[in-house]
py3Dmol code that shows the C-alpha trace and the ligand (Angstrom):
import py3Dmol

protein = """\
ATOM      1  CA  MET A   1      56.753  12.376  -7.105  1.00  0.00           C
ATOM      2  CA  ASN A   2      57.794  15.629  -5.432  1.00  0.00           C
ATOM      3  CA  PRO A   3      60.805  17.473  -6.869  1.00  0.00           C
ATOM      4  CA  ASP A   4      63.013  16.892  -3.785  1.00  0.00           C
ATOM      5  CA  MET A   5      62.561  13.145  -4.070  1.00  0.00           C
ATOM      6  CA  GLN A   6      63.235  13.299  -7.785  1.00  0.00           C
ATOM      7  CA  GLU A   7      66.493  15.142  -7.092  1.00  0.00           C
ATOM      8  CA  PHE A   8      67.393  12.601  -4.389  1.00  0.00           C
ATOM      9  CA  PHE A   9      66.885   9.655  -6.737  1.00  0.00           C
ATOM     10  CA  ASP A  10      68.816  11.470  -9.444  1.00  0.00           C
ATOM     11  CA  ARG A  11      71.661  12.028  -6.990  1.00  0.00           C
ATOM     12  CA  VAL A  12      71.736   8.321  -6.063  1.00  0.00           C
ATOM     13  CA  PHE A  13      71.046   6.695  -9.440  1.00  0.00           C
ATOM     14  CA  GLY A  14      71.108   9.316 -12.205  1.00  0.00           C
ATOM     15  CA  ASP A  15      74.654   8.928 -13.462  1.00  0.00           C
ATOM     16  CA  LEU A  16      74.767   5.124 -13.194  1.00  0.00           C
ATOM     17  CA  PRO A  17      74.642   3.354 -16.566  1.00  0.00           C
ATOM     18  CA  ARG A  18      71.374   1.749 -15.456  1.00  0.00           C
ATOM     19  CA  GLN A  19      68.899   2.062 -12.612  1.00  0.00           C
ATOM     20  CA  ALA A  20      68.047  -1.667 -12.443  1.00  0.00           C
ATOM     21  CA  PRO A  21      69.735  -4.950 -13.337  1.00  0.00           C
ATOM     22  CA  GLY A  22      70.243  -5.335 -17.072  1.00  0.00           C
ATOM     23  CA  SER A  23      72.773  -5.008 -19.884  1.00  0.00           C
ATOM     24  CA  ARG A  24      73.075  -4.230 -23.557  1.00  0.00           C
ATOM     25  CA  ALA A  25      73.540  -7.960 -24.246  1.00  0.00           C
ATOM     26  CA  SER A  26      70.299  -8.878 -22.454  1.00  0.00           C
ATOM     27  CA  THR A  27      68.310  -6.114 -24.140  1.00  0.00           C
ATOM     28  CA  LEU A  28      69.597  -7.358 -27.503  1.00  0.00           C
ATOM     29  CA  ARG A  29      68.794 -10.953 -26.591  1.00  0.00           C
ATOM     30  CA  GLY A  30      65.230  -9.934 -25.715  1.00  0.00           C
ATOM     31  CA  TYR A  31      64.834  -7.918 -28.907  1.00  0.00           C
ATOM     32  CA  ASN A  32      66.207 -10.722 -31.062  1.00  0.00           C
ATOM     33  CA  ALA A  33      63.726 -13.177 -29.522  1.00  0.00           C
ATOM     34  CA  ILE A  34      60.903 -11.255 -31.214  1.00  0.00           C
ATOM     35  CA  PRO A  35      60.143 -13.162 -34.412  1.00  0.00           C
ATOM     36  CA  ALA A  36      59.252 -10.336 -36.813  1.00  0.00           C
ATOM     37  CA  MET A  37      58.603  -6.665 -36.361  1.00  0.00           C
ATOM     38  CA  PRO A  38      56.601  -4.812 -38.998  1.00  0.00           C
ATOM     39  CA  GLY A  39      58.734  -2.072 -40.616  1.00  0.00           C
ATOM     40  CA  SER A  40      58.941   1.402 -39.052  1.00  0.00           C
ATOM     41  CA  THR A  41      56.760   1.242 -35.967  1.00  0.00           C
ATOM     42  CA  THR A  42      56.642   3.259 -32.784  1.00  0.00           C
ATOM     43  CA  ALA A  43      57.856   1.515 -29.644  1.00  0.00           C
ATOM     44  CA  LEU A  44      57.190   2.476 -26.020  1.00  0.00           C
ATOM     45  CA  ASP A  45      59.690   2.071 -23.155  1.00  0.00           C
ATOM     46  CA  VAL A  46      57.941   2.173 -19.760  1.00  0.00           C
ATOM     47  CA  GLY A  47      59.938   3.288 -16.696  1.00  0.00           C
ATOM     48  CA  CYS A  48      62.928   4.090 -18.898  1.00  0.00           C
ATOM     49  CA  GLY A  49      65.122   5.712 -16.218  1.00  0.00           C
ATOM     50  CA  THR A  50      68.091   7.374 -17.919  1.00  0.00           C
ATOM     51  CA  GLY A  51      67.557   5.021 -20.843  1.00  0.00           C
ATOM     52  CA  GLY A  52      70.359   2.436 -20.880  1.00  0.00           C
ATOM     53  CA  GLN A  53      67.995   0.010 -22.606  1.00  0.00           C
ATOM     54  CA  THR A  54      66.118   2.740 -24.524  1.00  0.00           C
ATOM     55  CA  ARG A  55      69.255   3.683 -26.417  1.00  0.00           C
ATOM     56  CA  THR A  56      70.014   0.058 -27.270  1.00  0.00           C
ATOM     57  CA  LEU A  57      66.434  -0.370 -28.415  1.00  0.00           C
ATOM     58  CA  ALA A  58      66.452   2.801 -30.515  1.00  0.00           C
ATOM     59  CA  LYS A  59      69.571   1.617 -32.337  1.00  0.00           C
ATOM     60  CA  MET A  60      67.909  -1.695 -33.213  1.00  0.00           C
ATOM     61  CA  HIS A  61      64.386  -0.557 -33.855  1.00  0.00           C
ATOM     62  CA  ASP A  62      63.169   0.789 -37.185  1.00  0.00           C
ATOM     63  CA  GLY A  63      61.049   3.657 -35.860  1.00  0.00           C
ATOM     64  CA  PRO A  64      60.874   6.105 -32.963  1.00  0.00           C
ATOM     65  CA  VAL A  65      60.864   5.085 -29.282  1.00  0.00           C
ATOM     66  CA  VAL A  66      58.652   6.945 -26.805  1.00  0.00           C
ATOM     67  CA  ALA A  67      60.224   6.662 -23.346  1.00  0.00           C
ATOM     68  CA  ILE A  68      58.238   7.414 -20.202  1.00  0.00           C
ATOM     69  CA  ASP A  69      59.270   7.855 -16.562  1.00  0.00           C
ATOM     70  CA  ILE A  70      58.124   9.861 -13.542  1.00  0.00           C
ATOM     71  CA  ILE A  71      61.547  11.301 -12.684  1.00  0.00           C
ATOM     72  CA  GLN A  72      62.219  14.433 -14.731  1.00  0.00           C
ATOM     73  CA  PRO A  73      65.993  14.551 -14.100  1.00  0.00           C
ATOM     74  CA  PHE A  74      66.316  11.000 -15.505  1.00  0.00           C
ATOM     75  CA  LEU A  75      64.423  12.081 -18.613  1.00  0.00           C
ATOM     76  CA  ARG A  76      66.627  15.148 -19.008  1.00  0.00           C
ATOM     77  CA  ARG A  77      69.694  12.913 -18.966  1.00  0.00           C
ATOM     78  CA  LEU A  78      68.130  10.569 -21.519  1.00  0.00           C
ATOM     79  CA  HIS A  79      67.178  13.499 -23.731  1.00  0.00           C
ATOM     80  CA  ALA A  80      70.788  14.751 -23.788  1.00  0.00           C
ATOM     81  CA  LEU A  81      72.274  11.273 -24.375  1.00  0.00           C
ATOM     82  CA  ALA A  82      69.824  10.547 -27.192  1.00  0.00           C
ATOM     83  CA  ALA A  83      70.540  13.911 -28.857  1.00  0.00           C
ATOM     84  CA  LYS A  84      74.282  13.238 -28.718  1.00  0.00           C
ATOM     85  CA  ASP A  85      73.836  10.003 -30.681  1.00  0.00           C
ATOM     86  CA  ASP A  86      71.050  11.420 -32.866  1.00  0.00           C
ATOM     87  CA  LEU A  87      68.610   8.734 -31.726  1.00  0.00           C
ATOM     88  CA  ALA A  88      64.848   8.949 -32.346  1.00  0.00           C
ATOM     89  CA  ILE A  89      63.858   8.827 -28.657  1.00  0.00           C
ATOM     90  CA  HIS A  90      61.022  10.939 -27.240  1.00  0.00           C
ATOM     91  CA  PRO A  91      61.172  11.180 -23.437  1.00  0.00           C
ATOM     92  CA  VAL A  92      57.836  11.996 -21.769  1.00  0.00           C
ATOM     93  CA  CYS A  93      57.137  12.496 -18.055  1.00  0.00           C
ATOM     94  CA  MET A  94      54.112  10.396 -17.147  1.00  0.00           C
ATOM     95  CA  SER A  95      53.135   7.608 -14.790  1.00  0.00           C
ATOM     96  CA  MET A  96      52.735   4.097 -16.145  1.00  0.00           C
ATOM     97  CA  ASP A  97      49.368   3.726 -14.423  1.00  0.00           C
ATOM     98  CA  ARG A  98      48.017   6.879 -16.082  1.00  0.00           C
ATOM     99  CA  MET A  99      49.407   6.830 -19.605  1.00  0.00           C
ATOM    100  CA  GLY A 100      47.324   8.881 -21.973  1.00  0.00           C
ATOM    101  CA  PHE A 101      47.941   6.866 -25.142  1.00  0.00           C
ATOM    102  CA  VAL A 102      45.133   5.621 -27.322  1.00  0.00           C
ATOM    103  CA  ASP A 103      44.577   1.850 -27.087  1.00  0.00           C
ATOM    104  CA  GLY A 104      46.260  -0.130 -29.843  1.00  0.00           C
ATOM    105  CA  SER A 105      48.970   2.507 -30.489  1.00  0.00           C
ATOM    106  CA  PHE A 106      52.120   0.390 -30.291  1.00  0.00           C
ATOM    107  CA  ASP A 107      53.661  -2.636 -31.997  1.00  0.00           C
ATOM    108  CA  LEU A 108      56.196  -3.007 -29.212  1.00  0.00           C
ATOM    109  CA  VAL A 109      56.185  -2.157 -25.515  1.00  0.00           C
ATOM    110  CA  TRP A 110      59.396  -2.541 -23.508  1.00  0.00           C
ATOM    111  CA  SER A 111      59.969  -2.324 -19.770  1.00  0.00           C
ATOM    112  CA  GLU A 112      63.057  -3.305 -17.743  1.00  0.00           C
ATOM    113  CA  GLY A 113      63.028  -3.331 -13.950  1.00  0.00           C
ATOM    114  CA  ALA A 114      60.061  -0.982 -13.693  1.00  0.00           C
ATOM    115  CA  PHE A 115      56.631  -2.661 -13.950  1.00  0.00           C
ATOM    116  CA  TYR A 116      56.763  -3.663 -10.286  1.00  0.00           C
ATOM    117  CA  SER A 117      56.465  -0.022  -9.190  1.00  0.00           C
ATOM    118  CA  ALA A 118      52.830   0.283 -10.279  1.00  0.00           C
ATOM    119  CA  GLY A 119      52.154  -3.464  -9.865  1.00  0.00           C
ATOM    120  CA  PHE A 120      53.528  -5.898 -12.421  1.00  0.00           C
ATOM    121  CA  ASP A 121      50.186  -7.436 -13.449  1.00  0.00           C
ATOM    122  CA  GLU A 122      48.386  -4.097 -13.604  1.00  0.00           C
ATOM    123  CA  SER A 123      51.162  -2.582 -15.740  1.00  0.00           C
ATOM    124  CA  ALA A 124      51.272  -5.612 -18.049  1.00  0.00           C
ATOM    125  CA  SER A 125      47.515  -5.454 -18.429  1.00  0.00           C
ATOM    126  CA  ILE A 126      47.557  -1.712 -19.263  1.00  0.00           C
ATOM    127  CA  CYS A 127      50.299  -2.332 -21.828  1.00  0.00           C
ATOM    128  CA  HIS A 128      48.306  -5.174 -23.343  1.00  0.00           C
ATOM    129  CA  GLY A 129      45.630  -2.588 -24.134  1.00  0.00           C
ATOM    130  CA  LEU A 130      48.199  -0.262 -25.718  1.00  0.00           C
ATOM    131  CA  LEU A 131      49.431  -2.938 -28.128  1.00  0.00           C
ATOM    132  CA  LYS A 132      48.121  -3.409 -31.617  1.00  0.00           C
ATOM    133  CA  PRO A 133      46.724  -6.939 -32.046  1.00  0.00           C
ATOM    134  CA  GLY A 134      49.711  -9.291 -32.272  1.00  0.00           C
ATOM    135  CA  GLY A 135      52.084  -6.629 -30.906  1.00  0.00           C
ATOM    136  CA  TYR A 136      54.896  -7.565 -28.527  1.00  0.00           C
ATOM    137  CA  LEU A 137      55.670  -6.880 -24.892  1.00  0.00           C
ATOM    138  CA  ALA A 138      59.143  -7.442 -23.419  1.00  0.00           C
ATOM    139  CA  ALA A 139      59.368  -6.930 -19.655  1.00  0.00           C
ATOM    140  CA  THR A 140      61.625  -7.987 -16.796  1.00  0.00           C
ATOM    141  CA  GLU A 141      60.379  -8.986 -13.369  1.00  0.00           C
ATOM    142  CA  LEU A 142      62.047  -9.961 -10.091  1.00  0.00           C
ATOM    143  CA  VAL A 143      61.152 -13.574  -9.237  1.00  0.00           C
ATOM    144  CA  TRP A 144      62.092 -16.502  -7.026  1.00  0.00           C
ATOM    145  CA  LEU A 145      64.114 -19.025  -9.012  1.00  0.00           C
ATOM    146  CA  THR A 146      64.106 -21.910  -6.511  1.00  0.00           C
ATOM    147  CA  ASP A 147      61.573 -23.426  -4.107  1.00  0.00           C
ATOM    148  CA  ASP A 148      64.240 -23.634  -1.442  1.00  0.00           C
ATOM    149  CA  ARG A 149      64.366 -19.966  -0.380  1.00  0.00           C
ATOM    150  CA  PRO A 150      66.974 -18.774   2.134  1.00  0.00           C
ATOM    151  CA  GLU A 151      65.334 -17.254   5.185  1.00  0.00           C
ATOM    152  CA  ALA A 152      67.344 -14.014   5.085  1.00  0.00           C
ATOM    153  CA  ALA A 153      66.406 -13.435   1.436  1.00  0.00           C
ATOM    154  CA  VAL A 154      62.737 -14.155   2.173  1.00  0.00           C
ATOM    155  CA  ARG A 155      62.790 -11.753   5.119  1.00  0.00           C
ATOM    156  CA  PHE A 156      64.332  -8.975   3.025  1.00  0.00           C
ATOM    157  CA  TRP A 157      62.057  -9.348   0.001  1.00  0.00           C
ATOM    158  CA  GLU A 158      58.903  -9.855   2.094  1.00  0.00           C
ATOM    159  CA  THR A 159      59.416  -6.284   3.245  1.00  0.00           C
ATOM    160  CA  GLU A 160      60.773  -4.756   0.039  1.00  0.00           C
ATOM    161  CA  TYR A 161      58.691  -6.590  -2.544  1.00  0.00           C
ATOM    162  CA  PRO A 162      55.959  -8.723  -0.983  1.00  0.00           C
ATOM    163  CA  ALA A 163      54.355  -9.360  -4.384  1.00  0.00           C
ATOM    164  CA  MET A 164      57.417 -11.348  -5.566  1.00  0.00           C
ATOM    165  CA  ARG A 165      56.414 -14.714  -7.119  1.00  0.00           C
ATOM    166  CA  SER A 166      58.063 -17.655  -8.831  1.00  0.00           C
ATOM    167  CA  ARG A 167      59.202 -17.473 -12.439  1.00  0.00           C
ATOM    168  CA  GLU A 168      56.407 -19.882 -13.439  1.00  0.00           C
ATOM    169  CA  ALA A 169      53.670 -18.009 -11.532  1.00  0.00           C
ATOM    170  CA  VAL A 170      54.503 -14.800 -13.413  1.00  0.00           C
ATOM    171  CA  ALA A 171      54.458 -16.647 -16.754  1.00  0.00           C
ATOM    172  CA  ASP A 172      51.058 -18.203 -15.898  1.00  0.00           C
ATOM    173  CA  ARG A 173      49.618 -14.826 -14.951  1.00  0.00           C
ATOM    174  CA  LEU A 174      50.863 -13.209 -18.158  1.00  0.00           C
ATOM    175  CA  GLN A 175      49.131 -15.930 -20.147  1.00  0.00           C
ATOM    176  CA  GLN A 176      45.903 -15.311 -18.203  1.00  0.00           C
ATOM    177  CA  LEU A 177      46.216 -11.637 -19.126  1.00  0.00           C
ATOM    178  CA  GLY A 178      46.114 -12.586 -22.813  1.00  0.00           C
ATOM    179  CA  PHE A 179      49.777 -12.918 -23.746  1.00  0.00           C
ATOM    180  CA  ALA A 180      51.487 -15.815 -25.498  1.00  0.00           C
ATOM    181  CA  LEU A 181      54.929 -16.508 -24.042  1.00  0.00           C
ATOM    182  CA  ILE A 182      57.520 -16.427 -26.831  1.00  0.00           C
ATOM    183  CA  ASP A 183      60.645 -16.728 -24.699  1.00  0.00           C
ATOM    184  CA  SER A 184      61.970 -16.088 -21.206  1.00  0.00           C
ATOM    185  CA  PHE A 185      65.441 -16.052 -19.730  1.00  0.00           C
ATOM    186  CA  VAL A 186      67.149 -15.185 -16.457  1.00  0.00           C
ATOM    187  CA  LEU A 187      69.414 -12.131 -16.527  1.00  0.00           C
ATOM    188  CA  PRO A 188      72.981 -13.237 -15.728  1.00  0.00           C
ATOM    189  CA  ASP A 189      74.357 -12.262 -12.314  1.00  0.00           C
ATOM    190  CA  LYS A 190      76.782  -9.820 -13.956  1.00  0.00           C
ATOM    191  CA  ASP A 191      73.742  -7.809 -15.128  1.00  0.00           C
ATOM    192  CA  TRP A 192      73.127  -6.974 -11.481  1.00  0.00           C
ATOM    193  CA  TRP A 193      76.646  -5.739 -10.820  1.00  0.00           C
ATOM    194  CA  ASP A 194      78.492  -4.311 -13.814  1.00  0.00           C
ATOM    195  CA  GLU A 195      76.251  -1.338 -14.561  1.00  0.00           C
ATOM    196  CA  PHE A 196      74.152  -1.133 -11.422  1.00  0.00           C
ATOM    197  CA  TYR A 197      75.121  -2.550  -7.998  1.00  0.00           C
ATOM    198  CA  ALA A 198      78.912  -2.155  -8.396  1.00  0.00           C
ATOM    199  CA  PRO A 199      78.911   1.586  -9.208  1.00  0.00           C
ATOM    200  CA  LEU A 200      76.055   2.115  -6.731  1.00  0.00           C
ATOM    201  CA  SER A 201      77.868   0.356  -3.910  1.00  0.00           C
ATOM    202  CA  SER A 202      81.020   2.434  -4.347  1.00  0.00           C
ATOM    203  CA  ARG A 203      79.113   5.667  -3.694  1.00  0.00           C
ATOM    204  CA  LEU A 204      76.970   4.640  -0.729  1.00  0.00           C
ATOM    205  CA  ASP A 205      79.392   5.813   1.980  1.00  0.00           C
ATOM    206  CA  GLY A 206      79.699   9.243   0.376  1.00  0.00           C
ATOM    207  CA  LEU A 207      75.918   9.585   0.104  1.00  0.00           C
ATOM    208  CA  ARG A 208      75.532   8.606   3.750  1.00  0.00           C
ATOM    209  CA  GLU A 209      77.727  11.574   4.713  1.00  0.00           C
ATOM    210  CA  VAL A 210      75.879  13.997   2.442  1.00  0.00           C
ATOM    211  CA  PHE A 211      72.448  12.924   3.750  1.00  0.00           C
ATOM    212  CA  ALA A 212      73.474  12.293   7.373  1.00  0.00           C
ATOM    213  CA  GLU A 213      70.715  14.603   8.712  1.00  0.00           C
ATOM    214  CA  ASP A 214      67.951  13.235   6.493  1.00  0.00           C
ATOM    215  CA  ARG A 215      66.269  10.267   8.193  1.00  0.00           C
ATOM    216  CA  ASP A 216      64.305   9.096   5.143  1.00  0.00           C
ATOM    217  CA  ALA A 217      67.391   9.226   2.952  1.00  0.00           C
ATOM    218  CA  ILE A 218      69.433   7.246   5.473  1.00  0.00           C
ATOM    219  CA  ALA A 219      66.664   4.637   5.773  1.00  0.00           C
ATOM    220  CA  PHE A 220      66.663   4.285   1.982  1.00  0.00           C
ATOM    221  CA  LEU A 221      70.457   3.965   1.850  1.00  0.00           C
ATOM    222  CA  ASP A 222      70.367   1.367   4.679  1.00  0.00           C
ATOM    223  CA  SER A 223      67.851  -0.678   2.768  1.00  0.00           C
ATOM    224  CA  THR A 224      70.041  -0.451  -0.339  1.00  0.00           C
ATOM    225  CA  VAL A 225      73.031  -1.783   1.644  1.00  0.00           C
ATOM    226  CA  GLY A 226      70.797  -4.675   2.798  1.00  0.00           C
ATOM    227  CA  GLU A 227      69.688  -5.335  -0.785  1.00  0.00           C
ATOM    228  CA  LEU A 228      73.291  -5.619  -1.971  1.00  0.00           C
ATOM    229  CA  ASP A 229      74.216  -7.916   0.943  1.00  0.00           C
ATOM    230  CA  VAL A 230      71.332 -10.270   0.224  1.00  0.00           C
ATOM    231  CA  ARG A 231      72.292 -10.388  -3.432  1.00  0.00           C
ATOM    232  CA  ARG A 232      75.935 -11.141  -2.622  1.00  0.00           C
ATOM    233  CA  GLN A 233      74.842 -14.089  -0.483  1.00  0.00           C
ATOM    234  CA  TYR A 234      71.974 -15.604  -2.482  1.00  0.00           C
ATOM    235  CA  PRO A 235      72.385 -14.927  -6.206  1.00  0.00           C
ATOM    236  CA  GLU A 236      70.998 -18.367  -7.085  1.00  0.00           C
ATOM    237  CA  SER A 237      67.661 -18.132  -5.336  1.00  0.00           C
ATOM    238  CA  TYR A 238      66.141 -15.095  -7.045  1.00  0.00           C
ATOM    239  CA  GLY A 239      66.698 -13.077 -10.173  1.00  0.00           C
ATOM    240  CA  TYR A 240      65.266 -10.948 -12.921  1.00  0.00           C
ATOM    241  CA  VAL A 241      63.525 -12.818 -15.713  1.00  0.00           C
ATOM    242  CA  PHE A 242      62.996 -11.298 -19.141  1.00  0.00           C
ATOM    243  CA  TYR A 243      59.580 -12.283 -20.532  1.00  0.00           C
ATOM    244  CA  ILE A 244      59.068 -11.862 -24.261  1.00  0.00           C
ATOM    245  CA  LEU A 245      55.357 -11.977 -25.099  1.00  0.00           C
ATOM    246  CA  ARG A 246      52.894 -11.525 -27.906  1.00  0.00           C
ATOM    247  CA  GLY A 247      49.559  -9.859 -27.216  1.00  0.00           C
ATOM    248  CA  GLU A 248      46.684 -11.958 -28.528  1.00  0.00           C
TER     249      GLU A 248
END
"""
ligand_1 = """\
26
SAH
N 64.459 0.783 -17.176
C 65.559 1.431 -16.492
C 65.149 1.998 -15.126
C 64.658 0.973 -14.137
S 64.442 1.644 -12.480
C 66.717 0.463 -16.350
O 66.503 -0.757 -16.461
O 67.847 0.923 -16.100
C 62.685 1.876 -12.437
C 62.251 3.140 -13.155
O 60.825 3.208 -13.109
C 62.761 4.407 -12.499
O 63.359 5.225 -13.467
C 61.514 5.052 -11.905
O 61.537 6.454 -11.893
C 60.454 4.539 -12.863
N 59.095 4.540 -12.278
C 58.717 4.241 -11.013
N 57.385 4.359 -10.887
C 56.916 4.764 -12.096
C 55.628 5.091 -12.589
N 54.553 5.010 -11.808
N 55.508 5.472 -13.876
C 56.602 5.558 -14.693
N 57.850 5.279 -14.268
C 58.015 4.889 -12.993
"""
view = py3Dmol.view(width=600, height=400)
view.addModel(protein, "pdb")
view.setStyle({"model": 0}, {"cartoon": {"style": "trace"}})
view.addModel(ligand_1, "xyz")
view.setStyle({"model": 1}, {"stick": {}})
view.zoomTo()
view.show()
């Protein structure tokens, strides 16, 4: 991603607690669903953003956490936050579809609100290869939660995320990719708002003024307004599901 775009995304999202729906409670719930973790292992957090979940993970996990993202300013923020709390987090700038790790390197791979960007199935499959046999993957994905889908929500997500499937279809696909499903749960609606949409929404008007002359930026901000509106209206029909999986 070019540096101007990185700076733009940092300006919009960088100082929010998170860059996707999620919360400390949900990260902990996902971590606690993992039956047993061998002592002192290296974990990988894919698409870490500024590391809301990475820091929670690092506090729980007995071993270092490598955290990757493609936006350098996010990684700089994570680096500073991790240093402040003396956490064993190693931020690295790399793309999830071109990670240079040796196969079988990790006992645990984590990813919240990020796999979709390089394709959820492709990313899950790559991470399957990075796991040691019997290692765990915990990842969230945006899914339809009901068969009865409101037209306005369908119209919005058909444009923004055409690959969106049902909760069950994602679980089936993960099993085809060689994972056993240990647990799954829907992130509560407050995970969308408290640390993400609410602080984001309160800055959108200001950003619109700053970027008034930049057509791409305005288009992005318009789409974000639409995303928030759809969520306000139809929180029951779609959501983020946390999938906790074991590689087989
Ligand atoms: N996990 C964080 C951030 C989620 S937002 C949270 O839940 O708060 C999605 C993140 O994925 C962003 O930080 C974005 O920069 C990153 N991302 C997008 N495409 C990527 C890619 N190809 N490789 C690595 N990271 C990517």
